[in-house]
DSSP file (Angstrom, degrees, kcal/mol; ACC not computed):
  #  RESIDUE AA STRUCTURE BP1 BP2  ACC     N-H-->O    O-->H-N    N-H-->O    O-->H-N    TCO  KAPPA ALPHA  PHI   PSI    X-CA   Y-CA   Z-CA
    1    1 A M    >         0   0    0      0, 0.0     3,-1.0     0, 0.0     4,-0.1   0.000 360.0 360.0 360.0 146.2  106.6   88.3  127.8
    2    2 A G  G >   +     0   0    0      1,-0.2     3,-1.1     2,-0.1     4,-0.3   0.460 360.0  86.4 -78.7  -1.1  104.8   90.5  125.3
    3    3 A T  G >  S+     0   0    0      1,-0.2     3,-0.7     2,-0.2    -1,-0.2   0.677  75.3  69.5 -74.4 -15.5  103.0   87.7  123.6
    4    4 A E  G <  S+     0   0    0     -3,-1.0    -1,-0.2     1,-0.2    -2,-0.1   0.603  82.7  73.9 -78.8  -9.6  100.1   87.7  126.1
    5    5 A D  G <  S+     0   0    0     -3,-1.1    -1,-0.2    -4,-0.1    -2,-0.2   0.800  87.4  69.2 -71.0 -28.8   98.9   91.0  124.7
    6    6 A V  S <  S-     0   0    0     -3,-0.7     5,-0.0    -4,-0.3     0, 0.0  -0.761  94.5-111.1 -94.0 131.8   97.5   89.4  121.5
    7    7 A P     >  -     0   0    0      0, 0.0     4,-2.5     0, 0.0     5,-0.2  -0.265  28.3-116.3 -58.3 149.5   94.5   87.1  121.8
    8    8 A L  H  > S+     0   0    0      1,-0.2     4,-2.9     2,-0.2     5,-0.2   0.858 112.8  54.3 -59.2 -38.5   95.3   83.5  121.1
    9    9 A D  H  > S+     0   0    0      2,-0.2     4,-2.3     1,-0.2    -1,-0.2   0.926 111.6  43.7 -64.4 -44.1   93.1   83.3  118.0
   10   10 A D  H  > S+     0   0    0      2,-0.2     4,-2.4     1,-0.2    -2,-0.2   0.899 115.4  49.5 -65.9 -40.2   94.8   86.3  116.4
   11   11 A K  H  X S+     0   0    0     -4,-2.5     4,-2.4     2,-0.2    -2,-0.2   0.918 112.3  47.0 -64.9 -44.2   98.2   85.0  117.4
   12   12 A A  H  X S+     0   0    0     -4,-2.9     4,-2.5    -5,-0.2    -2,-0.2   0.897 112.4  50.1 -65.1 -40.4   97.4   81.5  116.0
   13   13 A K  H  X S+     0   0    0     -4,-2.3     4,-2.6    -5,-0.2    -2,-0.2   0.906 110.6  49.7 -64.5 -41.1   96.0   83.0  112.8
   14   14 A R  H  X S+     0   0    0     -4,-2.4     4,-2.5     2,-0.2    -2,-0.2   0.918 112.1  47.5 -65.0 -42.4   99.1   85.1  112.4
   15   15 A M  H  X S+     0   0    0     -4,-2.4     4,-2.8     2,-0.2     5,-0.2   0.906 112.0  50.3 -64.3 -41.1  101.5   82.1  112.9
   16   16 A R  H  X S+     0   0    0     -4,-2.5     4,-2.7     1,-0.2    -2,-0.2   0.918 111.6  48.1 -62.8 -42.6   99.4   80.1  110.5
   17   17 A D  H  X S+     0   0    0     -4,-2.6     4,-2.6     2,-0.2    -2,-0.2   0.896 111.5  50.5 -64.6 -39.9   99.6   82.8  107.9
   18   18 A L  H  X S+     0   0    0     -4,-2.5     4,-1.8     2,-0.2    -2,-0.2   0.939 113.9  43.8 -63.0 -46.9  103.4   83.2  108.4
   19   19 A L  H  X S+     0   0    0     -4,-2.8     4,-3.0     1,-0.2     5,-0.3   0.904 113.7  51.5 -65.3 -40.3  104.0   79.4  108.0
   20   20 A S  H  X S+     0   0    0     -4,-2.7     4,-2.0    -5,-0.2    -2,-0.2   0.919 111.0  46.8 -62.5 -43.7  101.7   79.3  105.1
   21   21 A S  H  < S+     0   0    0     -4,-2.6    -1,-0.2     1,-0.2    -2,-0.2   0.822 116.7  45.7 -69.3 -28.9  103.4   82.1  103.3
   22   22 A F  H  < S+     0   0    0     -4,-1.8    -2,-0.2    -5,-0.2    -1,-0.2   0.922 120.7  33.9 -78.8 -45.0  106.8   80.6  104.0
   23   23 A Y  H  < S+     0   0    0     -4,-3.0    -2,-0.2     1,-0.2    -3,-0.2   0.707 116.5  49.8 -90.0 -20.8  106.1   77.0  103.1
   24   24 A S  S  < S-     0   0    0     -4,-2.0    -1,-0.2    -5,-0.3     2,-0.0  -0.911  77.4-142.5-123.7 107.8  103.7   77.3  100.2
   25   25 A P        -     0   0    0      0, 0.0    -3,-0.1     0, 0.0    20,-0.1  -0.331  32.6-100.3 -64.9 148.2  104.6   79.7   97.4
   26   26 A D    >>  -     0   0    0      1,-0.2     3,-1.0    -5,-0.2     4,-0.6  -0.571  28.3-155.7 -70.2 114.3  101.8   81.6   95.9
   27   27 A P  H >> S+     0   0    0      0, 0.0     4,-0.8     0, 0.0     3,-0.6   0.802  90.9  59.9 -65.1 -27.4  100.8   79.8   92.6
   28   28 A S  H 3> S+     0   0    0      1,-0.2     4,-1.5     2,-0.2     3,-0.2   0.774  94.4  64.7 -71.4 -23.6   99.3   83.0   91.2
   29   29 A S  H <4 S+     0   0    0     -3,-1.0    -1,-0.2     1,-0.2     7,-0.2   0.785  98.7  53.1 -72.0 -25.1  102.7   84.8   91.5
   30   30 A T  H X< S+     0   0    0     -3,-0.6     3,-0.6    -4,-0.6    -1,-0.2   0.800 106.6  53.5 -77.5 -27.4  104.3   82.5   88.9
   31   31 A N  H 3< S+     0   0    0     -4,-0.8     3,-0.3     1,-0.2    -2,-0.2   0.890 120.9  28.5 -73.2 -39.2  101.6   83.1   86.4
   32   32 A D  T 3X S+     0   0    0     -4,-1.5     4,-0.8     1,-0.2     3,-0.4  -0.077  81.7 121.0-113.7  34.8  101.9   86.9   86.4
   33   33 A A  H X> S+     0   0    0     -3,-0.6     4,-0.8     1,-0.2     3,-0.5   0.845  70.6  59.4 -65.6 -33.9  105.5   87.2   87.4
   34   34 A S  H 34 S+     0   0    0     -3,-0.3     3,-0.4     1,-0.2     4,-0.3   0.833 103.1  51.9 -66.9 -30.2  106.4   89.1   84.2
   35   35 A S  H 34 S+     0   0    0     -3,-0.4     3,-0.4     1,-0.2    -1,-0.2   0.738 107.2  54.1 -76.0 -21.3  103.9   91.8   85.1
   36   36 A N  H X< S+     0   0    0     -4,-0.8     3,-1.7    -3,-0.5     6,-0.3   0.599  85.2  83.0 -86.8 -12.0  105.5   92.2   88.6
   37   37 A H  T 3< S+     0   0    0     -4,-0.8    -1,-0.2    -3,-0.4    -2,-0.1   0.813  91.2  49.8 -64.2 -29.4  109.0   92.8   87.3
   38   38 A G  T 3  S+     0   0    0     -3,-0.4     2,-0.3    -4,-0.3    -1,-0.3   0.245 101.7  83.1 -91.4  14.5  108.4   96.5   86.8
   39   39 A S  S X  S-     0   0    0     -3,-1.7     3,-1.0     1,-0.1    17,-0.1  -0.872  72.7-138.2-122.9 149.6  106.9   97.0   90.2
   40   40 A L  G >  S+     0   0    0     -2,-0.3     3,-0.6     1,-0.2    -1,-0.1   0.574 102.7  69.7 -77.8  -8.4  108.3   97.6   93.7
   41   41 A D  G >  S+     0   0    0      1,-0.2     3,-1.2     2,-0.1    -1,-0.2   0.454  71.0  93.5 -83.5  -1.5  105.7   95.2   95.0
   42   42 A A  G X   +     0   0    0     -3,-1.0     3,-1.6    -6,-0.3    -1,-0.2   0.486  55.5  93.2 -72.7  -1.5  107.5   92.3   93.4
   43   43 A I  G <  S+     0   0    0     -3,-0.6    -1,-0.3     1,-0.3     5,-0.1   0.753  82.7  53.7 -65.1 -23.0  109.5   91.5   96.5
   44   44 A D  G <  S+     0   0    0     -3,-1.2    -1,-0.3     3,-0.1     2,-0.2   0.272  90.0  98.6 -95.9  11.3  106.9   89.0   97.7
   45   45 A T  S X  S-     0   0    0     -3,-1.6     3,-1.0     1,-0.1   -15,-0.0  -0.583  78.5-123.7 -97.0 161.9  106.9   86.9   94.5
   46   46 A T  T 3  S+     0   0    0    -20,-0.3    -1,-0.1     1,-0.3   -16,-0.1   0.721 111.2  57.2 -73.8 -20.4  108.8   83.7   93.9
   47   47 A S  T 3  S+     0   0    0    -18,-0.2    -1,-0.3    -5,-0.1     2,-0.1   0.007  77.7 153.3 -98.5  28.9  110.5   85.2   90.8
   48   48 A F    <   -     0   0    0     -3,-1.0     2,-0.6    -5,-0.1    -5,-0.1  -0.355  29.4-161.4 -63.5 132.0  112.0   88.1   92.9
   49   49 A D     >  -     0   0    0      1,-0.1     4,-2.4    -2,-0.1     5,-0.2  -0.952   3.4-162.9-117.4 108.8  115.2   89.5   91.4
   50   50 A A  H  > S+     0   0    0     -2,-0.6     4,-2.6     1,-0.2     5,-0.2   0.882  88.1  50.2 -62.3 -42.1  117.1   91.5   94.1
   51   51 A D  H  > S+     0   0    0      1,-0.2     4,-2.5     2,-0.2    -1,-0.2   0.934 113.0  45.6 -63.5 -45.7  119.4   93.3   91.6
   52   52 A Q  H  > S+     0   0    0      2,-0.2     4,-2.3     1,-0.2    -1,-0.2   0.892 112.9  51.6 -64.6 -39.2  116.5   94.4   89.4
   53   53 A Y  H  X S+     0   0    0     -4,-2.4     4,-2.7     2,-0.2    -2,-0.2   0.935 111.1  46.9 -62.3 -47.1  114.5   95.4   92.5
   54   54 A M  H  X S+     0   0    0     -4,-2.6     4,-2.6     2,-0.2     5,-0.2   0.911 111.9  50.4 -63.9 -42.6  117.4   97.6   93.9
   55   55 A N  H  X S+     0   0    0     -4,-2.5     4,-2.1     2,-0.2    -1,-0.2   0.918 113.6  45.5 -61.1 -43.3  118.0   99.2   90.5
   56   56 A L  H  X S+     0   0    0     -4,-2.3     4,-2.3     2,-0.2    -2,-0.2   0.900 112.8  50.7 -66.2 -41.3  114.3  100.1   90.2
   57   57 A L  H  X S+     0   0    0     -4,-2.7     4,-1.3     1,-0.2    -2,-0.2   0.905 111.6  47.5 -63.4 -42.3  114.1  101.3   93.8
   58   58 A I  H  < S+     0   0    0     -4,-2.6    -1,-0.2     1,-0.2    -2,-0.2   0.893 113.7  47.9 -66.8 -40.1  117.2  103.6   93.3
   59   59 A R  H  < S+     0   0    0     -4,-2.1    -2,-0.2    -5,-0.2    -1,-0.2   0.894 118.5  38.9 -66.9 -39.9  115.8  105.0   90.1
   60   60 A K  H  < S+     0   0    0     -4,-2.3     2,-0.3    -5,-0.1    -1,-0.2   0.597 111.1  62.8 -90.0 -11.4  112.3  105.7   91.5
   61   61 A S     <  -     0   0    0     -4,-1.3     2,-0.1    -5,-0.2     0, 0.0  -0.852  67.0-137.9-121.2 149.8  113.2  106.9   95.0
   62   62 A N     >  -     0   0    0     -2,-0.3     4,-2.2     1,-0.1     5,-0.2  -0.373  43.5 -91.4 -89.3 179.4  115.2  109.8   96.4
   63   63 A L  H  > S+     0   0    0      1,-0.2     4,-2.5     2,-0.2     5,-0.2   0.891 125.7  51.6 -62.1 -41.4  117.6  109.5   99.3
   64   64 A E  H  > S+     0   0    0      1,-0.2     4,-2.2     2,-0.2    -1,-0.2   0.910 111.0  47.8 -63.1 -41.9  115.0  110.2  102.0
   65   65 A A  H  > S+     0   0    0      2,-0.2     4,-2.4     1,-0.2    -1,-0.2   0.872 110.9  51.9 -67.0 -36.9  112.6  107.6  100.5
   66   66 A L  H  X S+     0   0    0     -4,-2.2     4,-2.1     2,-0.2    -2,-0.2   0.915 110.4  47.8 -65.6 -42.1  115.4  105.0  100.4
   67   67 A L  H  X S+     0   0    0     -4,-2.5     4,-2.1     2,-0.2    -2,-0.2   0.895 112.1  49.9 -65.5 -38.9  116.3  105.7  104.0
   68   68 A Q  H  X S+     0   0    0     -4,-2.2     4,-2.5     2,-0.2    -2,-0.2   0.909 109.9  50.5 -64.5 -41.6  112.6  105.4  105.0
   69   69 A R  H  X S+     0   0    0     -4,-2.4     4,-2.7     1,-0.2    -2,-0.2   0.878 108.3  53.8 -63.5 -37.5  112.4  102.1  103.1
   70   70 A H  H  X S+     0   0    0     -4,-2.1     4,-2.5     2,-0.2    -1,-0.2   0.928 109.5  47.0 -60.8 -46.2  115.5  100.9  104.9
   71   71 A V  H  X S+     0   0    0     -4,-2.1     4,-2.2     2,-0.2    -2,-0.2   0.913 113.3  49.1 -62.9 -43.6  113.9  101.6  108.3
   72   72 A E  H  X S+     0   0    0     -4,-2.5     4,-2.4     1,-0.2    -2,-0.2   0.925 113.2  46.1 -62.5 -45.2  110.6   99.9  107.2
   73   73 A M  H  X S+     0   0    0     -4,-2.7     4,-2.7     2,-0.2    -2,-0.2   0.890 111.1  52.2 -67.3 -38.6  112.4   96.8  106.0
   74   74 A A  H  X S+     0   0    0     -4,-2.5     4,-2.2    -5,-0.2    -1,-0.2   0.912 111.7  46.8 -63.1 -41.3  114.6   96.6  109.1
   75   75 A A  H  X S+     0   0    0     -4,-2.2     4,-2.4     2,-0.2    -2,-0.2   0.906 112.7  49.6 -65.9 -41.3  111.5   96.8  111.3
   76   76 A E  H  X S+     0   0    0     -4,-2.4     4,-2.5     2,-0.2     5,-0.2   0.906 110.7  49.8 -64.4 -41.6  109.7   94.1  109.2
   77   77 A I  H  X S+     0   0    0     -4,-2.7     4,-2.7     2,-0.2    -1,-0.2   0.918 111.0  49.6 -62.3 -43.4  112.8   91.8  109.4
   78   78 A K  H  X S+     0   0    0     -4,-2.2     4,-2.4     2,-0.2    -2,-0.2   0.906 111.4  49.1 -63.3 -41.7  112.9   92.3  113.2
   79   79 A N  H  X S+     0   0    0     -4,-2.4     4,-2.6     2,-0.2    -2,-0.2   0.922 113.1  46.1 -63.5 -44.4  109.2   91.5  113.5
   80   80 A I  H  X S+     0   0    0     -4,-2.5     4,-2.7     2,-0.2     5,-0.2   0.910 112.2  51.7 -65.4 -41.7  109.4   88.4  111.3
   81   81 A D  H  X S+     0   0    0     -4,-2.7     4,-2.4    -5,-0.2    -2,-0.2   0.920 111.5  46.9 -58.8 -45.0  112.5   87.3  113.3
   82   82 A T  H  X S+     0   0    0     -4,-2.4     4,-2.5     2,-0.2    -2,-0.2   0.911 112.1  50.4 -64.6 -43.3  110.7   87.7  116.5
   83   83 A D  H  X S+     0   0    0     -4,-2.6     4,-2.3     1,-0.2    -2,-0.2   0.919 112.8  45.5 -61.8 -44.3  107.6   85.8  115.3
   84   84 A L  H  X S+     0   0    0     -4,-2.7     4,-2.5     2,-0.2    -1,-0.2   0.882 111.7  52.2 -68.9 -37.1  109.7   82.9  114.0
   85   85 A Q  H  X S+     0   0    0     -4,-2.4     4,-2.4    -5,-0.2    -1,-0.2   0.918 111.0  48.0 -62.4 -42.8  111.7   82.8  117.2
   86   86 A M  H  X S+     0   0    0     -4,-2.5     4,-2.7     2,-0.2    -2,-0.2   0.897 110.7  51.7 -64.0 -40.6  108.5   82.7  119.2
   87   87 A L  H  X S+     0   0    0     -4,-2.3     4,-2.5     2,-0.2    -2,-0.2   0.914 110.5  47.7 -63.1 -43.4  107.1   79.9  117.0
   88   88 A V  H  X S+     0   0    0     -4,-2.5     4,-2.5     2,-0.2    -2,-0.2   0.920 112.3  50.1 -62.9 -43.6  110.3   77.9  117.5
   89   89 A Y  H  X S+     0   0    0     -4,-2.4     4,-2.4     2,-0.2    -2,-0.2   0.923 111.6  47.6 -61.0 -45.7  110.1   78.4  121.2
   90   90 A E  H  X S+     0   0    0     -4,-2.7     4,-2.1     1,-0.2    -1,-0.2   0.910 113.1  47.7 -63.6 -42.3  106.4   77.4  121.3
   91   91 A N  H  X S+     0   0    0     -4,-2.5     4,-2.4     2,-0.2    -1,-0.2   0.873 110.3  52.9 -67.0 -36.0  107.1   74.2  119.2
   92   92 A Y  H  X S+     0   0    0     -4,-2.5     4,-2.6     2,-0.2    -2,-0.2   0.917 108.9  49.7 -63.2 -43.0  110.0   73.4  121.5
   93   93 A N  H  X S+     0   0    0     -4,-2.4     4,-2.5     2,-0.2    -2,-0.2   0.900 110.7  49.7 -62.9 -40.3  107.8   73.6  124.5
   94   94 A K  H  X S+     0   0    0     -4,-2.1     4,-2.4     2,-0.2    -1,-0.2   0.904 110.9  50.4 -63.2 -40.7  105.2   71.4  122.9
   95   95 A F  H  X S+     0   0    0     -4,-2.4     4,-2.4     2,-0.2    -2,-0.2   0.925 111.1  47.6 -63.1 -45.3  108.0   68.9  122.0
   96   96 A I  H  X S+     0   0    0     -4,-2.6     4,-2.3     1,-0.2    -2,-0.2   0.911 112.2  50.3 -63.2 -42.3  109.2   68.9  125.6
   97   97 A S  H  X S+     0   0    0     -4,-2.5     4,-2.3     1,-0.2    -1,-0.2   0.900 110.5  50.1 -61.9 -40.9  105.7   68.4  126.9
   98   98 A A  H  X S+     0   0    0     -4,-2.4     4,-2.2     2,-0.2    -2,-0.2   0.907 110.9  48.0 -65.7 -41.7  105.1   65.5  124.6
   99   99 A T  H  X S+     0   0    0     -4,-2.4     4,-2.2     1,-0.2    -1,-0.2   0.883 111.2  51.3 -67.6 -35.5  108.3   63.8  125.6
  100  100 A D  H  X S+     0   0    0     -4,-2.3     4,-1.9     2,-0.2    -2,-0.2   0.905 110.1  49.4 -64.7 -40.0  107.4   64.3  129.3
  101  101 A A  H  < S+     0   0    0     -4,-2.3    -2,-0.2     1,-0.2    -1,-0.2   0.886 110.5  50.3 -65.3 -38.5  104.0   62.8  128.6
  102  102 A I  H  < S+     0   0    0     -4,-2.2    -1,-0.2     1,-0.2    -2,-0.2   0.897 108.1  53.1 -66.2 -39.5  105.6   59.8  126.8
  103  103 A K  H  <        0   0    0     -4,-2.2    -1,-0.2     1,-0.3    -2,-0.2   0.889 360.0 360.0 -62.7 -38.7  108.0   59.3  129.8
  104  104 A R     <        0   0    0     -4,-1.9    -1,-0.3    -5,-0.1    -2,-0.2   0.510 360.0 360.0 -70.5 360.0  105.0   59.2  132.2
């Protein structure tokens, strides 16, 4: 499996950051959400509006840039999917180990 290439500390930090970003919304993003509406960086805010983002992306980008953004987003989605799948697998293994320890 390719997970052994990354040192455990970096892997643990990345998982912690992923979980943190998923479970705790950034409180600063709600305060300045109105300033992010006109930006393509607004995708990571809690007040994200997909329609407005797509309209802005289409207006500001040509076809080549849109296709490149598609490739980037598809790769990012695949990476996040893989990370979450690995996290679920690791937690499942911990759960199985804990139940085995309880049985003993």
